[in-house]
C-alpha positions as CSV (number, residue, x, y, z in Angstrom):
1,M,39.9,20.8,50.4
2,S,38.2,17.4,50.0
3,T,37.5,15.7,46.9
4,D,33.7,15.2,47.9
5,T,33.5,19.1,48.7
6,W,35.0,19.9,45.4
7,K,32.4,17.5,43.2
8,T,29.6,19.4,45.3
9,M,30.9,22.3,44.1
10,K,31.2,21.4,40.8
11,A,28.0,20.1,40.7
12,K,26.4,23.6,41.9
13,R,28.2,25.7,39.2
14,F,27.0,22.8,36.5
15,Y,23.1,23.3,38.0
16,S,23.1,27.2,37.8
17,F,25.1,27.3,34.2
18,A,22.4,24.4,33.3
19,L,19.4,26.1,34.4
20,A,20.6,29.2,32.5
21,C,21.1,27.3,29.7
22,L,17.7,26.1,30.3
23,M,15.9,29.9,30.2
24,F,17.6,30.9,27.4
25,A,16.2,27.5,25.5
26,I,12.7,28.0,26.7
27,S,12.7,32.0,25.8
28,Q,13.7,30.8,22.6
29,Q,11.1,27.9,22.4
30,L,8.6,30.9,23.2
31,F,9.5,33.6,20.5
32,E,9.9,31.0,17.9
33,N,6.2,29.6,18.6
34,Y,4.2,32.7,20.2
35,I,5.8,36.0,19.0
36,L,8.0,35.4,15.7
37,W,4.6,34.0,14.3
38,F,2.0,36.5,15.6
39,G,-1.4,36.8,13.7
40,F,-2.3,36.3,10.5
41,R,-0.9,37.6,6.7
42,D,-3.4,40.4,6.9
43,R,-2.5,41.4,10.7
44,S,-5.7,40.3,12.1
45,V,-5.8,38.2,15.3
46,S,-8.1,37.0,17.9
47,E,-8.4,38.5,21.5
48,L,-7.0,35.3,22.6
49,D,-4.2,35.1,20.3
50,F,-3.7,38.9,21.7
51,A,-3.4,37.9,24.8
52,E,-1.3,35.1,24.7
53,H,1.2,37.3,22.8
54,T,1.3,39.4,25.4
55,L,1.8,36.8,28.1
56,A,4.2,34.3,26.3
57,N,6.1,38.2,25.3
58,C,6.3,39.0,29.5
59,F,7.3,35.4,30.4
60,V,9.8,35.6,27.4
61,W,11.8,38.4,28.9
62,F,11.0,37.2,32.8
63,S,12.5,33.7,31.1
64,I,15.6,35.9,30.1
65,A,15.8,37.8,33.6
66,M,16.0,34.2,35.1
67,G,18.6,33.3,32.9
68,V,20.7,36.1,33.5
69,W,20.3,35.7,37.2
70,F,21.4,31.8,37.1
71,L,24.4,32.7,35.2
72,S,25.5,35.5,37.8
73,L,24.7,33.1,40.4
74,G,27.2,30.2,38.5
75,L,29.7,33.0,38.2
76,L,28.9,33.7,41.8
77,S,29.4,30.5,43.2
78,F,33.0,30.3,42.7
79,R,33.2,32.8,45.7
80,V,30.3,32.5,47.6
81,E,27.6,29.9,48.9
82,I,24.9,29.8,46.5
83,K,22.7,27.1,47.4
84,K,19.9,29.2,49.1
85,Q,19.7,31.9,45.9
86,L,19.4,29.0,43.7
87,M,16.6,27.4,45.6
88,C,15.0,30.8,45.7
89,A,15.4,31.7,42.2
90,C,14.1,28.0,41.0
91,I,11.0,28.1,43.0
92,L,10.4,31.7,41.5
93,F,10.4,30.4,38.3
94,L,8.1,27.7,39.1
95,F,5.8,30.1,40.7
96,A,6.0,32.3,37.5
97,A,5.6,29.6,35.3
98,A,2.1,28.2,37.3
99,I,0.9,31.7,36.9
100,S,1.3,32.3,33.6
101,I,-0.6,28.6,32.5
102,A,-3.3,29.8,34.8
103,L,-3.7,32.8,33.3
104,D,-3.7,31.0,30.0
105,L,-5.8,28.7,31.1
106,Y,-8.1,31.8,32.3
107,F,-7.9,33.1,29.0
108,R,-8.8,30.4,27.2
109,S,-11.8,29.6,28.8
110,Y,-13.8,33.0,27.9
111,M,-12.1,34.3,24.8
112,M,-12.8,33.6,21.4
113,D,-9.8,32.0,19.1
114,S,-9.5,32.0,15.5
115,S,-10.2,28.7,14.9
116,G,-13.6,30.0,13.4
117,G,-17.6,28.8,14.0
């Protein structure tokens, strides 16, 4: 095996493991910002806060699932070629992120938030 092929294989493994770490970091950040500090002390929430909480909860679980998938692709890369699967997983995550952002913008366009009058 030539050194160029070896470096390419190591880079592909690195990408999948780095993406797995990124997915776990994204889910941790979303959890800390949107799920952990949900609502006021009296447990009242606005409809926008509730909708964003539900959306963030779904996206956190999706990010964890994608992190596990990227981790498994990294482990699988020792035996088979993962270029197509890695590209499809990245496109799927970007598509889900775009949908989540669009939904959040849609929610913000017509729902009342907790900022007051």
